[in-house]
Biopython code that builds the backbone (N, CA, C, O; Angstrom):
import numpy as np
from Bio.PDB.StructureBuilder import StructureBuilder

atoms = [
    (1, "UNK", "N", (0.847, -1.179, 0.000)),
    (1, "UNK", "CA", (0.000, 0.000, 0.000)),
    (1, "UNK", "C", (0.896, 1.247, 0.000)),
    (1, "UNK", "O", (1.844, 1.330, 0.781)),
    (2, "UNK", "N", (0.598, 2.199, -0.864)),
    (2, "UNK", "CA", (1.398, 3.427, -0.909)),
    (2, "UNK", "C", (1.357, 4.185, 0.414)),
    (2, "UNK", "O", (0.392, 4.096, 1.172)),
    (3, "UNK", "N", (2.415, 4.921, 0.667)),
    (3, "UNK", "CA", (2.550, 5.642, 1.927)),
    (3, "UNK", "C", (1.574, 6.806, 2.035)),
    (3, "UNK", "O", (1.241, 7.225, 3.143)),
    (4, "UNK", "N", (1.116, 7.329, 0.921)),
    (4, "UNK", "CA", (0.233, 8.495, 0.965)),
    (4, "UNK", "C", (-1.248, 8.118, 1.042)),
    (4, "UNK", "O", (-2.112, 8.949, 0.762)),
    (5, "UNK", "N", (-1.548, 6.870, 1.418)),
    (5, "UNK", "CA", (-2.930, 6.409, 1.570)),
    (5, "UNK", "C", (-3.218, 6.189, 3.048)),
    (5, "UNK", "O", (-2.467, 5.499, 3.739)),
    (6, "UNK", "N", (-4.306, 6.778, 3.529)),
    (6, "UNK", "CA", (-4.747, 6.612, 4.911)),
    (6, "UNK", "C", (-6.013, 5.757, 4.880)),
    (6, "UNK", "O", (-7.014, 6.154, 4.283)),
    (7, "UNK", "N", (-5.977, 4.585, 5.522)),
    (7, "UNK", "CA", (-7.146, 3.717, 5.608)),
    (7, "UNK", "C", (-7.856, 3.987, 6.925)),
    (7, "UNK", "O", (-7.286, 3.762, 7.993)),
    (8, "UNK", "N", (-9.076, 4.460, 6.863)),
    (8, "UNK", "CA", (-9.829, 4.810, 8.065)),
    (8, "UNK", "C", (-10.600, 3.587, 8.546)),
    (8, "UNK", "O", (-11.255, 2.893, 7.768)),
    (9, "UNK", "N", (-10.501, 3.342, 9.862)),
    (9, "UNK", "CA", (-11.180, 2.200, 10.475)),
    (9, "UNK", "C", (-11.868, 2.606, 11.765)),
    (9, "UNK", "O", (-12.655, 3.553, 11.788)),
    (10, "UNK", "N", (-11.568, 1.881, 12.851)),
    (10, "UNK", "CA", (-12.270, 2.067, 14.119)),
    (10, "UNK", "C", (-11.557, 2.964, 15.122)),
    (10, "UNK", "O", (-12.113, 3.248, 16.183)),
    (11, "UNK", "N", (-10.356, 3.413, 14.822)),
    (11, "UNK", "CA", (-9.630, 4.289, 15.752)),
    (11, "UNK", "C", (-10.310, 5.655, 15.829)),
    (11, "UNK", "O", (-11.159, 5.977, 14.997)),
    (12, "UNK", "N", (-9.937, 6.457, 16.830)),
    (12, "UNK", "CA", (-10.504, 7.817, 16.912)),
    (12, "UNK", "C", (-10.142, 8.658, 15.685)),
    (12, "UNK", "O", (-9.071, 8.494, 15.101)),
    (13, "UNK", "N", (-11.033, 9.542, 15.315)),
    (13, "UNK", "CA", (-10.865, 10.367, 14.116)),
    (13, "UNK", "C", (-9.586, 11.193, 14.177)),
    (13, "UNK", "O", (-8.906, 11.357, 13.165)),
    (14, "UNK", "N", (-9.254, 11.711, 15.353)),
    (14, "UNK", "CA", (-8.084, 12.586, 15.462)),
    (14, "UNK", "C", (-6.778, 11.844, 15.174)),
    (14, "UNK", "O", (-5.824, 12.463, 14.704)),
    (15, "UNK", "N", (-6.707, 10.550, 15.439)),
    (15, "UNK", "CA", (-5.471, 9.825, 15.123)),
    (15, "UNK", "C", (-5.273, 9.726, 13.611)),
    (15, "UNK", "O", (-4.148, 9.835, 13.122)),
    (16, "UNK", "N", (-6.362, 9.520, 12.873)),
    (16, "UNK", "CA", (-6.269, 9.511, 11.410)),
    (16, "UNK", "C", (-5.993, 10.916, 10.876)),
    (16, "UNK", "O", (-5.254, 11.080, 9.905)),
    (17, "UNK", "N", (-6.585, 11.924, 11.508)),
    (17, "UNK", "CA", (-6.373, 13.303, 11.066)),
    (17, "UNK", "C", (-4.914, 13.710, 11.247)),
    (17, "UNK", "O", (-4.345, 14.375, 10.382)),
    (18, "UNK", "N", (-4.305, 13.316, 12.363)),
    (18, "UNK", "CA", (-2.893, 13.652, 12.584)),
    (18, "UNK", "C", (-1.991, 12.932, 11.579)),
    (18, "UNK", "O", (-1.046, 13.523, 11.057)),
    (19, "UNK", "N", (-2.278, 11.668, 11.312)),
    (19, "UNK", "CA", (-1.496, 10.924, 10.317)),
    (19, "UNK", "C", (-1.653, 11.553, 8.937)),
    (19, "UNK", "O", (-0.681, 11.680, 8.193)),
    (20, "UNK", "N", (-2.872, 11.943, 8.599)),
    (20, "UNK", "CA", (-3.123, 12.577, 7.303)),
    (20, "UNK", "C", (-2.409, 13.915, 7.206)),
    (20, "UNK", "O", (-1.851, 14.251, 6.161)),
    (21, "UNK", "N", (-2.423, 14.676, 8.285)),
    (21, "UNK", "CA", (-1.758, 15.976, 8.294)),
    (21, "UNK", "C", (-0.255, 15.829, 8.078)),
    (21, "UNK", "O", (0.337, 16.583, 7.305)),
    (22, "UNK", "N", (0.364, 14.869, 8.751)),
    (22, "UNK", "CA", (1.808, 14.650, 8.585)),
    (22, "UNK", "C", (2.137, 14.222, 7.157)),
    (22, "UNK", "O", (3.098, 14.720, 6.569)),
    (23, "UNK", "N", (1.350, 13.305, 6.596)),
    (23, "UNK", "CA", (1.585, 12.865, 5.223)),
    (23, "UNK", "C", (1.352, 13.980, 4.219)),
    (23, "UNK", "O", (2.083, 14.097, 3.235)),
    (24, "UNK", "N", (0.345, 14.793, 4.462)),
    (24, "UNK", "CA", (0.022, 15.891, 3.549)),
    (24, "UNK", "C", (1.140, 16.921, 3.528)),
    (24, "UNK", "O", (1.479, 17.446, 2.468)),
    (25, "UNK", "N", (1.711, 17.211, 4.683)),
    (25, "UNK", "CA", (2.818, 18.167, 4.733)),
    (25, "UNK", "C", (4.068, 17.598, 4.080)),
    (25, "UNK", "O", (4.871, 18.346, 3.521)),
    (26, "UNK", "N", (4.240, 16.279, 4.145)),
    (26, "UNK", "CA", (5.417, 15.642, 3.564)),
    (26, "UNK", "C", (5.315, 15.508, 2.047)),
    (26, "UNK", "O", (6.254, 15.849, 1.327)),
    (27, "UNK", "N", (4.171, 15.010, 1.558)),
    (27, "UNK", "CA", (4.065, 14.701, 0.131)),
    (27, "UNK", "C", (3.211, 15.681, -0.667)),
    (27, "UNK", "O", (3.323, 15.733, -1.891)),
    (28, "UNK", "N", (2.360, 16.461, 0.002)),
    (28, "UNK", "CA", (1.537, 17.427, -0.712)),
    (28, "UNK", "C", (0.214, 16.892, -1.212)),
    (28, "UNK", "O", (-0.656, 17.667, -1.607)),
    (29, "UNK", "N", (0.043, 15.551, -1.202)),
    (29, "UNK", "CA", (-1.220, 14.957, -1.647)),
    (29, "UNK", "C", (-1.415, 13.622, -0.945)),
    (29, "UNK", "O", (-0.480, 12.828, -0.837)),
    (30, "UNK", "N", (-2.633, 13.374, -0.466)),
    (30, "UNK", "CA", (-2.946, 12.111, 0.194)),
    (30, "UNK", "C", (-4.291, 11.592, -0.300)),
    (30, "UNK", "O", (-5.086, 12.331, -0.880)),
    (31, "UNK", "N", (-4.525, 10.312, -0.059)),
    (31, "UNK", "CA", (-5.811, 9.688, -0.344)),
    (31, "UNK", "C", (-6.326, 9.065, 0.944)),
    (31, "UNK", "O", (-5.629, 8.278, 1.585)),
    (32, "UNK", "N", (-7.543, 9.418, 1.317)),
    (32, "UNK", "CA", (-8.189, 8.857, 2.498)),
    (32, "UNK", "C", (-9.198, 7.835, 1.997)),
    (32, "UNK", "O", (-10.094, 8.168, 1.222)),
    (33, "UNK", "N", (-9.052, 6.580, 2.444)),
    (33, "UNK", "CA", (-9.933, 5.506, 1.985)),
    (33, "UNK", "C", (-10.693, 4.913, 3.162)),
    (33, "UNK", "O", (-10.176, 4.831, 4.277)),
    (34, "UNK", "N", (-11.933, 4.500, 2.896)),
    (34, "UNK", "CA", (-12.735, 3.809, 3.904)),
    (34, "UNK", "C", (-13.807, 2.994, 3.211)),
    (34, "UNK", "O", (-14.115, 3.202, 2.037)),
    (35, "UNK", "N", (-14.370, 2.057, 3.969)),
    (35, "UNK", "CA", (-15.505, 1.303, 3.447)),
    (35, "UNK", "C", (-16.475, 0.996, 4.577)),
    (35, "UNK", "O", (-16.099, 0.924, 5.747)),
    (36, "UNK", "N", (-17.723, 0.817, 4.198)),
    (36, "UNK", "CA", (-18.756, 0.474, 5.169)),
    (36, "UNK", "C", (-19.047, 1.595, 6.149)),
    (36, "UNK", "O", (-19.202, 2.754, 5.766)),
    (37, "UNK", "N", (-19.118, 1.225, 7.428)),
    (37, "UNK", "CA", (-19.460, 2.187, 8.476)),
    (37, "UNK", "C", (-18.395, 3.249, 8.700)),
    (37, "UNK", "O", (-18.676, 4.276, 9.318)),
    (38, "UNK", "N", (-17.184, 3.028, 8.213)),
    (38, "UNK", "CA", (-16.098, 3.984, 8.406)),
    (38, "UNK", "C", (-16.140, 5.137, 7.406)),
    (38, "UNK", "O", (-15.317, 6.047, 7.496)),
    (39, "UNK", "N", (-17.070, 5.124, 6.462)),
    (39, "UNK", "CA", (-17.144, 6.177, 5.451)),
    (39, "UNK", "C", (-17.382, 7.538, 6.093)),
    (39, "UNK", "O", (-16.753, 8.522, 5.703)),
    (40, "UNK", "N", (-18.279, 7.607, 7.068)),
    (40, "UNK", "CA", (-18.548, 8.897, 7.713)),
    (40, "UNK", "C", (-17.320, 9.394, 8.466)),
    (40, "UNK", "O", (-17.082, 10.600, 8.526)),
    (41, "UNK", "N", (-16.540, 8.487, 9.039)),
    (41, "UNK", "CA", (-15.308, 8.882, 9.723)),
    (41, "UNK", "C", (-14.286, 9.415, 8.725)),
    (41, "UNK", "O", (-13.559, 10.356, 9.040)),
    (42, "UNK", "N", (-14.217, 8.832, 7.529)),
    (42, "UNK", "CA", (-13.289, 9.310, 6.503)),
    (42, "UNK", "C", (-13.643, 10.725, 6.064)),
    (42, "UNK", "O", (-12.759, 11.556, 5.860)),
    (43, "UNK", "N", (-14.930, 10.995, 5.920)),
    (43, "UNK", "CA", (-15.367, 12.350, 5.567)),
    (43, "UNK", "C", (-15.011, 13.319, 6.691)),
    (43, "UNK", "O", (-14.568, 14.437, 6.428)),
    (44, "UNK", "N", (-15.201, 12.898, 7.938)),
    (44, "UNK", "CA", (-14.835, 13.736, 9.079)),
    (44, "UNK", "C", (-13.338, 14.031, 9.097)),
    (44, "UNK", "O", (-12.934, 15.161, 9.374)),
    (45, "UNK", "N", (-12.515, 13.030, 8.806)),
    (45, "UNK", "CA", (-11.060, 13.223, 8.765)),
    (45, "UNK", "C", (-10.693, 14.253, 7.704)),
    (45, "UNK", "O", (-9.891, 15.150, 7.963)),
    (46, "UNK", "N", (-11.270, 14.133, 6.518)),
    (46, "UNK", "CA", (-10.980, 15.082, 5.441)),
    (46, "UNK", "C", (-11.392, 16.498, 5.832)),
    (46, "UNK", "O", (-10.667, 17.453, 5.552)),
    (47, "UNK", "N", (-12.537, 16.642, 6.470)),
    (47, "UNK", "CA", (-13.007, 17.966, 6.886)),
    (47, "UNK", "C", (-12.145, 18.548, 7.999)),
    (47, "UNK", "O", (-11.834, 19.739, 7.976)),
    (48, "UNK", "N", (-11.756, 17.734, 8.967)),
    (48, "UNK", "CA", (-10.911, 18.213, 10.067)),
    (48, "UNK", "C", (-9.568, 18.685, 9.528)),
    (48, "UNK", "O", (-9.077, 19.743, 9.920)),
    (49, "UNK", "N", (-8.973, 17.905, 8.632)),
    (49, "UNK", "CA", (-7.665, 18.283, 8.082)),
    (49, "UNK", "C", (-7.767, 19.551, 7.248)),
    (49, "UNK", "O", (-6.965, 20.468, 7.420)),
    (50, "UNK", "N", (-8.739, 19.614, 6.350)),
    (50, "UNK", "CA", (-8.799, 20.751, 5.423)),
    (50, "UNK", "C", (-9.347, 22.022, 6.056)),
    (50, "UNK", "O", (-8.908, 23.118, 5.706)),
    (51, "UNK", "N", (-10.287, 21.903, 6.972)),
    (51, "UNK", "CA", (-10.922, 23.103, 7.524)),
    (51, "UNK", "C", (-10.328, 23.554, 8.862)),
    (51, "UNK", "O", (-10.117, 24.748, 9.074)),
    (52, "UNK", "N", (-10.057, 22.605, 9.762)),
    (52, "UNK", "CA", (-9.590, 22.981, 11.089)),
    (52, "UNK", "C", (-8.068, 23.110, 11.154)),
    (52, "UNK", "O", (-7.548, 24.139, 11.585)),
    (53, "UNK", "N", (-7.351, 22.061, 10.723)),
    (53, "UNK", "CA", (-5.897, 22.079, 10.850)),
    (53, "UNK", "C", (-5.230, 23.004, 9.841)),
    (53, "UNK", "O", (-4.342, 23.774, 10.206)),
    (54, "UNK", "N", (-5.636, 22.944, 8.599)),
    (54, "UNK", "CA", (-4.968, 23.733, 7.562)),
    (54, "UNK", "C", (-5.742, 24.986, 7.179)),
    (54, "UNK", "O", (-5.299, 25.734, 6.307)),
    (55, "UNK", "N", (-6.856, 25.226, 7.791)),
    (55, "UNK", "CA", (-7.648, 26.459, 7.617)),
    (55, "UNK", "C", (-7.810, 26.870, 6.159)),
    (55, "UNK", "O", (-7.588, 28.029, 5.809)),
    (56, "UNK", "N", (-8.191, 25.938, 5.323)),
    (56, "UNK", "CA", (-8.446, 26.254, 3.925)),
    (56, "UNK", "C", (-7.241, 26.141, 3.015)),
    (56, "UNK", "O", (-7.357, 26.416, 1.820)),
    (57, "UNK", "N", (-6.068, 25.742, 3.541)),
    (57, "UNK", "CA", (-4.881, 25.579, 2.700)),
    (57, "UNK", "C", (-4.840, 24.219, 2.000)),
    (57, "UNK", "O", (-3.921, 23.944, 1.229)),
    (58, "UNK", "N", (-5.824, 23.381, 2.264)),
    (58, "UNK", "CA", (-5.932, 22.089, 1.583)),
    (58, "UNK", "C", (-7.261, 22.044, 0.834)),
    (58, "UNK", "O", (-8.264, 22.595, 1.287)),
    (59, "UNK", "N", (-7.247, 21.388, -0.302)),
    (59, "UNK", "CA", (-8.468, 21.282, -1.106)),
    (59, "UNK", "C", (-8.751, 19.813, -1.416)),
    (59, "UNK", "O", (-7.836, 18.995, -1.503)),
    (60, "UNK", "N", (-10.021, 19.500, -1.579)),
    (60, "UNK", "CA", (-10.437, 18.167, -1.999)),
    (60, "UNK", "C", (-10.339, 18.127, -3.521)),
    (60, "UNK", "O", (-11.075, 18.828, -4.216)),
    (61, "UNK", "N", (-9.428, 17.303, -4.034)),
    (61, "UNK", "CA", (-9.237, 17.215, -5.482)),
    (61, "UNK", "C", (-10.241, 16.289, -6.138)),
    (61, "UNK", "O", (-10.712, 16.551, -7.245)),
    (62, "UNK", "N", (-10.570, 15.193, -5.441)),
    (62, "UNK", "CA", (-11.445, 14.202, -6.058)),
    (62, "UNK", "C", (-12.104, 13.354, -4.976)),
    (62, "UNK", "O", (-11.523, 13.109, -3.919)),
    (63, "UNK", "N", (-13.312, 12.917, -5.257)),
    (63, "UNK", "CA", (-14.024, 11.977, -4.392)),
    (63, "UNK", "C", (-14.563, 10.863, -5.280)),
    (63, "UNK", "O", (-15.275, 11.118, -6.252)),
    (64, "UNK", "N", (-14.218, 9.636, -4.938)),
    (64, "UNK", "CA", (-14.699, 8.482, -5.703)),
    (64, "UNK", "C", (-15.452, 7.549, -4.763)),
    (64, "UNK", "O", (-14.959, 7.194, -3.693)),
    (65, "UNK", "N", (-16.650, 7.160, -5.178)),
    (65, "UNK", "CA", (-17.420, 6.200, -4.395)),
    (65, "UNK", "C", (-17.621, 4.944, -5.225)),
    (65, "UNK", "O", (-17.646, 4.992, -6.455)),
    (66, "UNK", "N", (-17.764, 3.822, -4.536)),
    (66, "UNK", "CA", (-17.945, 2.572, -5.253)),
    (66, "UNK", "C", (-18.489, 1.491, -4.347)),
    (66, "UNK", "O", (-18.888, 1.746, -3.211)),
    (67, "UNK", "N", (-18.496, 0.273, -4.874)),
    (67, "UNK", "CA", (-18.998, -0.889, -4.148)),
    (67, "UNK", "C", (-18.055, -2.062, -4.377)),
    (67, "UNK", "O", (-17.592, -2.284, -5.496)),
    (68, "UNK", "N", (-17.771, -2.818, -3.306)),
    (68, "UNK", "CA", (-16.958, -4.028, -3.400)),
    (68, "UNK", "C", (-17.775, -5.217, -2.928)),
    (68, "UNK", "O", (-18.633, -5.082, -2.055)),
    (69, "UNK", "N", (-17.512, -6.373, -3.502)),
    (69, "UNK", "CA", (-18.110, -7.618, -3.025)),
    (69, "UNK", "C", (-17.165, -8.233, -2.006)),
    (69, "UNK", "O", (-16.000, -8.487, -2.313)),
    (70, "UNK", "N", (-17.661, -8.477, -0.787)),
    (70, "UNK", "CA", (-16.821, -8.988, 0.293)),
    (70, "UNK", "C", (-17.537, -10.132, 0.994)),
    (70, "UNK", "O", (-18.759, -10.121, 1.144)),
    (71, "UNK", "N", (-16.757, -11.120, 1.422)),
    (71, "UNK", "CA", (-17.280, -12.186, 2.261)),
    (71, "UNK", "C", (-17.858, -13.355, 1.502)),
    (71, "UNK", "O", (-17.885, -13.393, 0.272)),
    (72, "UNK", "N", (-18.322, -14.313, 2.294)),
    (72, "UNK", "CA", (-18.940, -15.507, 1.749)),
    (72, "UNK", "C", (-20.207, -15.773, 2.530)),
    (72, "UNK", "O", (-20.065, -16.089, 3.711)),
    (73, "UNK", "N", (-21.375, -15.691, 2.050)),
    (73, "UNK", "CA", (-21.708, -15.345, 0.672)),
    (73, "UNK", "C", (-21.388, -13.883, 0.377)),
    (73, "UNK", "O", (-21.410, -13.052, 1.284)),
    (74, "UNK", "N", (-21.095, -13.565, -0.871)),
    (74, "UNK", "CA", (-20.698, -12.195, -1.217)),
    (74, "UNK", "C", (-21.798, -11.181, -0.903)),
    (74, "UNK", "O", (-22.982, -11.420, -1.138)),
    (75, "UNK", "N", (-21.362, -10.044, -0.363)),
    (75, "UNK", "CA", (-22.305, -8.950, -0.119)),
    (75, "UNK", "C", (-21.644, -7.641, -0.523)),
    (75, "UNK", "O", (-20.418, -7.523, -0.522)),
    (76, "UNK", "N", (-22.458, -6.673, -0.861)),
    (76, "UNK", "CA", (-21.963, -5.380, -1.312)),
    (76, "UNK", "C", (-21.576, -4.510, -0.123)),
    (76, "UNK", "O", (-22.321, -4.403, 0.852)),
    (77, "UNK", "N", (-20.397, -3.890, -0.215)),
    (77, "UNK", "CA", (-19.929, -2.948, 0.796)),
    (77, "UNK", "C", (-19.525, -1.669, 0.074)),
    (77, "UNK", "O", (-18.749, -1.711, -0.880)),
    (78, "UNK", "N", (-20.043, -0.542, 0.522)),
    (78, "UNK", "CA", (-19.731, 0.750, -0.090)),
    (78, "UNK", "C", (-18.314, 1.181, 0.264)),
    (78, "UNK", "O", (-17.814, 0.870, 1.344)),
    (79, "UNK", "N", (-17.667, 1.905, -0.660)),
    (79, "UNK", "CA", (-16.315, 2.418, -0.441)),
    (79, "UNK", "C", (-16.255, 3.891, -0.830)),
    (79, "UNK", "O", (-17.079, 4.383, -1.602)),
    (80, "UNK", "N", (-15.257, 4.585, -0.275)),
    (80, "UNK", "CA", (-15.022, 5.982, -0.640)),
    (80, "UNK", "C", (-13.522, 6.238, -0.668)),
    (80, "UNK", "O", (-12.774, 5.681, 0.135)),
    (81, "UNK", "N", (-13.091, 7.080, -1.590)),
    (81, "UNK", "CA", (-11.713, 7.568, -1.670)),
    (81, "UNK", "C", (-11.774, 9.079, -1.801)),
    (81, "UNK", "O", (-12.412, 9.605, -2.713)),
    (82, "UNK", "N", (-11.110, 9.775, -0.887)),
    (82, "UNK", "CA", (-11.082, 11.238, -0.901)),
    (82, "UNK", "C", (-9.638, 11.667, -1.103)),
    (82, "UNK", "O", (-8.770, 11.319, -0.302)),
    (83, "UNK", "N", (-9.372, 12.421, -2.166)),
    (83, "UNK", "CA", (-8.018, 12.915, -2.431)),
    (83, "UNK", "C", (-7.911, 14.359, -1.964)),
    (83, "UNK", "O", (-8.676, 15.223, -2.392)),
    (84, "UNK", "N", (-6.952, 14.606, -1.084)),
    (84, "UNK", "CA", (-6.676, 15.951, -0.579)),
    (84, "UNK", "C", (-5.310, 16.390, -1.063)),
    (84, "UNK", "O", (-4.388, 15.579, -1.153)),
    (85, "UNK", "N", (-5.175, 17.668, -1.375)),
    (85, "UNK", "CA", (-3.868, 18.220, -1.714)),
    (85, "UNK", "C", (-3.757, 19.622, -1.136)),
    (85, "UNK", "O", (-4.758, 20.286, -0.866)),
    (86, "UNK", "N", (-2.524, 20.051, -0.955)),
    (86, "UNK", "CA", (-2.293, 21.395, -0.444)),
    (86, "UNK", "C", (-2.325, 22.384, -1.597)),
    (86, "UNK", "O", (-1.960, 22.054, -2.726)),
    (87, "UNK", "N", (-2.763, 23.590, -1.302)),
    (87, "UNK", "CA", (-2.737, 24.650, -2.313)),
    (87, "UNK", "C", (-1.300, 25.072, -2.509)),
    (87, "UNK", "O", (-0.544, 25.200, -1.546)),
    (88, "UNK", "N", (-0.922, 25.290, -3.758)),
    (88, "UNK", "CA", (0.475, 25.669, -4.019)),
    (88, "UNK", "C", (0.576, 27.061, -4.544)),
    (88, "UNK", "O", (1.677, 27.539, -4.816)),
]
sb = StructureBuilder()
sb.init_structure("model")
sb.init_model(0)
sb.init_chain("A")
sb.init_seg("    ")
for serial, (resi, resn, name, xyz) in enumerate(atoms, 1):
    if name == "N":
        sb.init_residue(resn, " ", resi, " ")
    sb.init_atom(name, np.array(xyz, "f"), 0.0, 1.0, " ", f" {name:<3s}", serial, name[0])
structure = sb.get_structure()
C-alpha cells in the first residue's frame, strides 16, 4: 500500500487526522480511503484536516465512491476515496 494512503477504520478520528496531516505536509497529496461504516469517519477526517488544521490551505481534489463484493456469501460494501492536496 502506498505511503500516501490513509485507511480509516475504528480508531478515533483525530489519530487519522494527525497521520493525514503529517503525510500531507510531507508529500503534498494524500488519499483517504474507507468502506462500510467507516465512510462517515473518513469524511470527518478530510473535513478536520482541510478546515480545522490547515484552515483552507488544503483542497479536496477528487471523491470516488464505489462498491466491493466482500465475504462468503458475497455482499456489497460501499467504499469511498477522498483525495486531498495542499494549495500551491
